[in-house]
C-alpha positions in Angstrom: 15.7 22.1 28.2 19.0 22.8 26.8 19.2 21.9 23.4 21.9 18.7 22.7 24.6 18.8 19.9 25.6 15.6 18.0 29.2 16.1 17.5 31.1 13.7 14.3 33.7 12.9 17.4 31.3 11.5 19.2 31.1 8.4 17.0 33.0 5.8 15.9 33.3 4.5 12.5 31.2 1.4 13.3 28.4 3.8 14.9 28.6 5.7 11.3 28.3 2.8 8.9 25.0 1.6 11.4 23.7 4.7 10.9 24.4 5.1 7.3 22.8 1.7 7.0 19.9 2.6 8.6 19.6 5.2 6.7 19.3 3.6 2.9 17.3 0.7 4.6 14.5 3.6 5.7 13.4 3.9 1.4 12.4 7.3 1.1 10.8 7.5 -2.1 9.8 11.1 -2.1 10.7 14.0 -0.3 8.7 17.4 -0.5 10.9 20.5 1.2 9.4 23.5 2.0 6.8 23.4 -0.9 5.4 27.0 -1.2 2.5 28.1 -4.1 1.2 31.4 -4.7 -1.2 32.4 -7.1 -2.0 36.2 -7.8 -0.6 37.3 -4.0 -3.0 34.5 -2.4 -1.0 32.0 -0.5 -2.4 28.4 -1.5 0.6 26.1 0.0 3.3 27.3 2.8 6.1 25.4 3.8 4.5 21.8 3.0 7.1 19.0 3.6 6.3 15.6 3.6 8.5 12.0 3.0 6.5 8.8 1.6 9.1 5.6 1.7 9.5 3.2 -0.8 6.5 1.2 -1.5 4.3 3.2 0.8 0.6 4.3 -0.1 0.0 7.8 1.0 -3.8 9.6 0.9 -3.9 13.9 1.0 -6.8 14.6 2.2 -8.0 17.8 3.4 -11.1 20.7 2.6 -12.2 21.5 -1.0 -9.7 24.4 -2.9 -7.0 24.0 -0.1 -4.7 22.5 -2.4 -4.5 19.0 -2.5 -4.5 19.0 -6.6 -2.0 21.8 -6.9 0.2 19.8 -4.6 0.4 16.6 -6.7 0.7 18.7 -9.8 3.7 20.4 -8.4 5.4 17.0 -7.3 4.8 15.8 -10.6 6.6 18.7 -12.2 3.5 20.0 -13.8 3.5 23.1 -12.4 5.9 25.0 -10.5 6.5 25.8 -6.5 7.7 29.6 -5.7 9.7 27.9 -3.0 10.4 24.2 -2.3 12.4 21.3 -4.1 10.5 18.1 -4.5 13.1 14.8 -4.9 12.5 11.5 -6.2 14.7 8.5 -4.9 17.4 11.4 -3.7 17.3 13.2 -6.8 16.0 16.6 -6.8 12.9 16.3 -9.7 11.2 19.0 -10.0 10.9 19.0 -13.7 7.9 16.1 -15.4 9.7 12.8 -15.4 9.5 9.1 -16.2 10.1 8.3 -13.0 6.5 10.2 -11.6 3.4 8.5 -13.5 0.3 10.8 -13.1 -3.4 9.2 -13.3 -5.5 12.8 -13.7 -9.2 12.6 -12.5 -10.9 13.1 -16.0 -9.5 10.2 -17.7 -7.2 12.1 -20.2 -7.3 9.3 -23.1 -6.9 9.9 -26.5 -10.5 9.1 -28.4 -9.2 8.4 -32.1 -6.7 6.2 -30.2 -7.1 2.3 -29.3 -6.5 1.2 -25.7 -3.5 -0.8 -26.9 -2.0 2.6 -28.5 -3.6 4.7 -25.3 -1.2 2.6 -23.3 1.5 2.6 -25.3 1.5 6.5 -25.8 4.4 7.2 -23.4 6.6 4.7 -25.0 6.0 6.0 -28.1 7.1 9.5 -27.0 10.3 7.7 -25.3 11.2 6.1 -29.0 10.9 2.5 -27.0 10.8 -0.1 -30.1 7.5 -1.3 -31.2 7.7 -5.1 -30.1 8.3 -3.9 -26.8 6.0 -1.9 -26.7 3.5 -4.2 -27.8 4.8 -6.7 -24.7 4.2 -3.7 -22.2 1.1 -2.7 -23.3 -0.1 -6.3 -22.7 1.2 -6.8 -19.8 0.1 -3.7 -17.8 -3.4 -4.3 -20.0 -3.8 -7.6 -18.8 -2.8 -6.0 -15.1 -5.7 -4.4 -14.9 -8.0 -7.0 -15.9 -8.8 -5.4 -19.7 -7.2 -8.5 -21.9 -9.3 -8.9 -24.9 -10.4 -4.9 -25.1 -6.8 -4.0 -26.9 -8.3 -3.0 -30.2 -11.2 -1.1 -28.5 -11.7 2.5 -28.7 -12.5 4.9 -25.3 -15.7 5.2 -26.3 -16.7 1.7 -26.0 -15.8 1.5 -22.6 -17.6 2.5 -19.1 -15.9 5.0 -16.9 -14.5 2.1 -14.5 -12.8 0.9 -17.9 -11.4 4.1 -18.7 -9.7 4.8 -15.6 -7.8 1.5 -15.6 -6.7 2.3 -18.7 -5.4 5.6 -17.2 -3.9 3.2 -14.5 -1.8 1.1 -17.3 -1.1 3.9 -19.4 0.5 5.3 -16.3 2.5 2.2 -15.0 3.7 1.1 -18.8 6.4 3.5 -18.7 7.3 2.2 -14.8 7.5 5.1 -13.1 8.8 5.0 -9.0 5.7 6.9 -8.1 2.4 7.0 -8.9 0.6 10.1 -8.5 -3.5 10.0 -8.2 -5.4 13.3 -8.6 -9.0 12.3 -7.5 -9.0 9.0 -10.1 -12.3 7.6 -8.9 -14.2 11.0 -8.3 -16.0 10.6 -11.4 -17.8 7.0 -11.3 -20.8 5.3 -9.5 -20.1 4.7 -5.7 -20.3 0.5 -6.8 -17.6 0.9 -9.3 -15.8 3.3 -7.2 -15.2 0.3 -4.6 -14.6 -2.1 -6.7 -11.5 0.1 -8.8 -10.3 0.9 -5.2 -9.8 -3.2 -4.5 -8.4 -3.6 -7.7 -6.1 -0.5 -7.0 -5.1 -2.2 -3.8 -4.5 -5.5 -5.8 -2.4 -4.0 -8.4 -0.5 -1.7 -5.7 -0.1 -5.5 -4.1 1.5 -6.5 -7.2 3.9 -3.8 -8.4 5.2 -2.6 -5.0 4.8 0.9 -6.4 5.0 3.6 -4.2 1.7 6.0 -4.2 0.3 9.3 -3.6 -3.4 9.5 -4.0 -5.4 13.1 -3.5 -9.0 12.3 -2.6 -12.1 14.2 -0.8 -13.5 11.0 0.5 -12.2 10.4 4.1 -14.0 6.8 3.7 -11.5 6.5 0.5 -8.6 7.2 2.3 -9.1 5.1 5.5 -9.6 2.0 2.9 -6.7 2.7 0.8 -3.6 4.3 2.7 -0.9 3.4 5.2 -0.4 7.0 5.7 -3.2 9.8 5.6 -1.9 13.3 5.6 -4.4 16.0 6.6 -3.9 19.8 5.1 -5.3 22.5 6.5 -7.8 24.9 4.6 -5.2 28.0 2.9 -2.7 28.8 3.2 -2.3 24.9 3.5 0.3 23.5 6.0 0.3 19.7 6.9 -2.8 19.7 10.3 -1.8 15.5 10.9 -0.7 12.7 9.9 -2.2 9.2 10.6 -0.5 5.9 10.5 -3.3 3.3 9.6 -2.6 0.5 11.5 -5.5 -1.5 10.0 -4.9 -5.2 8.4 -5.8 -5.8 4.9 -8.7 -6.4 3.1 -10.1 -3.7 5.3 -13.7 -3.7 6.7 -15.6 -0.6 6.6 -18.2 -1.4 9.1 -15.2 -2.2 12.0 -15.2 0.0 15.0 -11.8 0.6 14.2 -12.1 2.0 10.8 -15.1 3.9 12.0 -13.7 5.2 14.7 -10.1 6.8 12.9 -12.9 8.0 10.1 -14.5 10.0 12.3 -11.5 11.5 13.6 -10.3 12.1 10.0 -13.4 13.7 9.0 -13.4 15.8 12.3 -10.2 17.8 11.5 -11.2 18.4 8.0 -14.4 19.6 9.3 -12.8 22.2 11.7 -10.5 23.5 8.7 -13.8 24.1 7.0 -15.3 25.8 8.9 -12.4 28.2 9.4 -12.3 28.5 5.9 -16.1 30.1 5.8 -15.3 32.4 8.7 -12.5 33.6 6.7 -14.7 33.7 3.6 -17.0 36.1 5.7 
């Protein structure tokens, strides 16, 4: 079939105005363009392209070692890509920025600082006045359900509470995008389920755009609007799933189970290919 060339003269001024309005209503918050990463001659990521809409909750899954965390760190500006660009709110943003908040798998809290002081760390770095820091830290500590714990130290908290502090610290800087690298991997199953529900509540209240890396397909189907599946290295995007399930989601429902089974099958295919290449 011959390709169709669309020329500017084919449109009226009214048509162009409508197209521009649709473009800006789409609200793309994150655009990853042709990201390629090479480690010691080994291609980890190859021409990764993805778009995340404003307020969308996106999970990234794939086989172990496929580069999920590397991709997230490149988006955050903590690592550089060999090729490609990252745009946030249509602005080129390859470097770290307050517009991108990061929550790590390890809690990454400062043991010598209280919960309040941990949450205020980024605000101090940005030289926000002390009164404003206090108000903001109280707001986000309350948001994650830790009011009354402000003057405690990390060693006095459970794993789940520590991760909530890490989320509050990231949100205190009011980022446009919250990047989360397997944040619940180190807690027990019961706490993990509770934190997933808490995160959805916080997301609903703050309307943040979230990119969430996880090894758990169950977790991704429970949380996400959209699930991006990566292949084995050199990682490319294998599939993108729009999750059309109402919240709160029932993990035992037939629809939930069907989606989980399909994505598990896609990841299993890549794990099998990975093991074949390794031999």
